[in-house]
Structures are given as structure tokens and as C-alpha cells.
C-alpha positions in Angstrom: 31.4 49.9 -73.6 31.0 46.1 -74.4 29.4 44.4 -77.2 26.3 43.7 -75.3 23.5 44.6 -77.7 21.7 47.9 -76.6 18.4 45.8 -76.7 19.5 43.4 -74.1 20.9 46.3 -71.8 17.3 47.8 -72.2 15.6 44.5 -71.4 17.7 44.0 -68.2 16.8 47.5 -67.1 13.0 46.6 -67.8 13.7 43.2 -65.9 14.8 44.7 -62.8 11.9 47.4 -62.7 9.5 44.6 -63.4 11.2 42.4 -60.5 10.9 45.7 -58.1 7.5 46.4 -59.1 6.6 42.6 -58.3 8.2 42.7 -54.7 6.8 46.0 -54.0 3.2 44.7 -54.8 0.7 44.0 -52.2 -0.4 41.0 -54.5 1.2 39.4 -57.2 -0.9 38.6 -60.4 0.1 36.0 -62.8 0.7 38.7 -65.6 3.3 39.9 -63.3 5.2 36.7 -63.1 4.7 36.2 -66.7 6.1 39.6 -67.8 9.4 38.7 -65.5 9.5 35.4 -67.2 9.0 36.8 -70.5 12.0 39.3 -69.9 14.2 36.8 -68.4 13.5 34.5 -71.4 14.2 37.1 -74.1 17.6 38.1 -72.5 18.6 34.3 -72.3 17.8 34.0 -76.3 20.1 37.3 -76.8 22.8 36.2 -75.0 22.6 32.9 -77.1 22.5 34.8 -80.2 25.0 37.3 -79.3 27.6 34.5 -77.6 27.1 35.8 -74.2 26.8 32.7 -72.5 27.1 33.5 -68.9 23.9 36.1 -69.3 21.9 33.3 -71.0 23.2 30.6 -68.2 22.1 33.2 -65.4 18.5 34.0 -67.4 18.1 30.1 -67.7 18.4 29.8 -63.8 16.2 32.3 -63.2 13.3 31.2 -65.6 13.9 27.6 -64.0 13.1 29.2 -60.7 10.1 30.6 -61.9 8.8 27.6 -64.0 9.1 25.4 -60.8 7.4 27.5 -58.4 3.8 27.4 -58.5 3.2 30.5 -56.1 6.3 32.5 -55.7 7.0 33.8 -52.1 9.3 36.3 -51.0 12.1 33.8 -50.7 11.4 33.1 -54.4 11.7 36.8 -55.4 14.8 37.2 -53.4 16.5 34.4 -55.5 15.3 35.7 -58.8 16.4 39.3 -58.0 19.9 38.1 -57.2 20.0 36.5 -60.4 19.0 39.9 -62.0 21.6 41.5 -59.7 24.3 39.4 -61.0 23.1 40.2 -64.5 23.4 43.8 -63.8 27.0 43.3 -62.5 28.0 41.7 -65.8 26.5 44.5 -67.6 28.2 47.0 -65.5 31.6 45.6 -65.8 31.3 44.7 -69.6 31.8 41.0 -68.8 31.6 39.2 -72.0 31.2 35.6 -73.2 31.1 33.1 -70.4 33.1 35.5 -67.8 35.8 33.0 -67.6 36.3 31.4 -63.9 34.6 34.1 -62.2 31.7 33.7 -64.4 31.4 29.9 -63.8 31.7 30.6 -60.0 29.0 33.0 -60.2 26.9 30.7 -62.3 27.5 27.8 -59.7 26.7 30.0 -56.5 23.3 30.9 -58.8 22.8 27.4 -59.3 22.8 26.8 -55.5 20.7 29.9 -54.8 18.1 28.3 -57.4 18.2 25.1 -55.8 17.4 26.4 -52.2 14.5 28.2 -53.7 13.1 25.0 -54.9 14.1 25.1 -58.8 
């Protein structure tokens, strides 16, 4: 088990559930978007506080997607979900800090995805 704080692990689980709810919802309400954003932002802050820059960088990118999109569509949510999937991989594989060169490549790939999603 890594040094990833338990609260961050719980928040990432809540984030995955919130994203799944948004994707499955027939109509997405602003409160649902706000919930996802709040969880991403909280995880970003926790990453910063506990020296998990890879987590905070990925969360920051995902927050940017939601901030710059007035009306998130399926493509937007796929992009945000890809970021959450990356966070899940980080947790499952106990990646810490900035993730080294592999972590930096991951961030660059996600940055490209965020740009493609309009962020």
C-alpha cells in the first residue's frame, strides 16, 4: 500500500461513481457537474498537500476540461473519465510523487486529450 492518503483513495472512488452517474444520466444537471468538479479539485489539493504531483496534475487537467466547457457532451465526459481512469491506475499501482518518466508521459497524453476535448 502506498502512502496515498486514505481520504484521497475514498475521494477517487466517489469520483468514479460520480462520473459513472453523469454518463448514465439521461439529463445532466449542473449539480452533477459541480460534484465531479469538486471531487477533482479536492483530489488535486490532496495531491499537492501530500506530494503526489502526478495526481494533482491529472486532476488539474480534468478540472480544466470542465471549467472550459459550457455544456459537457459525451466527448467531454469520455475525456474526464480517461483522467479518472488514469488516477485509478495510479492508485492500483501505488505510483507516488510525479510518477517519473512514465508519469510525465501519462500527463502529456492526457494534456493532449484535454486539448482535443476543448480545454
